[in-house]
C-alpha positions, 0 to 999 in steps of 0.5 A, a space after each residue: 829660847 834657851 839652847 840645850 847644853 850639849 852633853 858629850 858621849 862615847 859613840 862606842 856606847 851606842 850599841 851597848 845602850 841599844 842592847 841594854 834597852 832590849 834586855 832591861 831588868 824587870 825593875 827598869 821595865 816597871 819604872 819605865 812604865 811610869 816615865 815613858 810618854 811624858 807621863 811625869 809632868 810632861 818631861 821626856 825621859 830616855 832609857 839607857 842614855 850614853 853620857 860621857 863614858 857611862 850609860 844612864 838607866 834613865 835621863 831627862 835632858 830638860 831636867 838634867 836628871 839621871 835615874 839609876 836602878 840598882 840591882 843586887 850587884 850594886 852591893 859589891 864593893 867595886 860596883 859601888 865604887 864605880 857608881 860613885 865615880 859615875 855619879 861624880 862625873 854626872 854631877 860635874 856635867 851638871 846632871 843630878 842622879 837619883 838612885 833607887 834599888 830594885 827592892 824600892 821599885 818593886 815594894 815602894 813605887 809610890 815613894 820612888 815616884 814621890 822622890 822624882 816628883 819632888 825633884 821636878 817640883 823643885 826644878 820647876 820652882 827654880 825656873 
């Protein structure tokens, strides 16, 4: 059996991650309804997962996939720059990031799920 890659995280982020789980945005809750309990092709997703010095909205270790839900604040220049740094660091760790806006989740959930499913089928085909 292949060993899971150990991904470093900052333990100081555990409490913040817990708070974020308890105060999820409406868009995060809506997407979580589709990801939880291995509904997505049997893959296990976690919410507000600390990785390195960041917290990913959703993460699947087996797929090495992070999903970020971007609200209105992600249109602010500094936030966009931080998003880019976060994505770069995740990519360095071998994690792919898919980003969706609140708007996409509320108004185009079908295509959001399609994009995630596409990633999973590509991943499964490379096994």
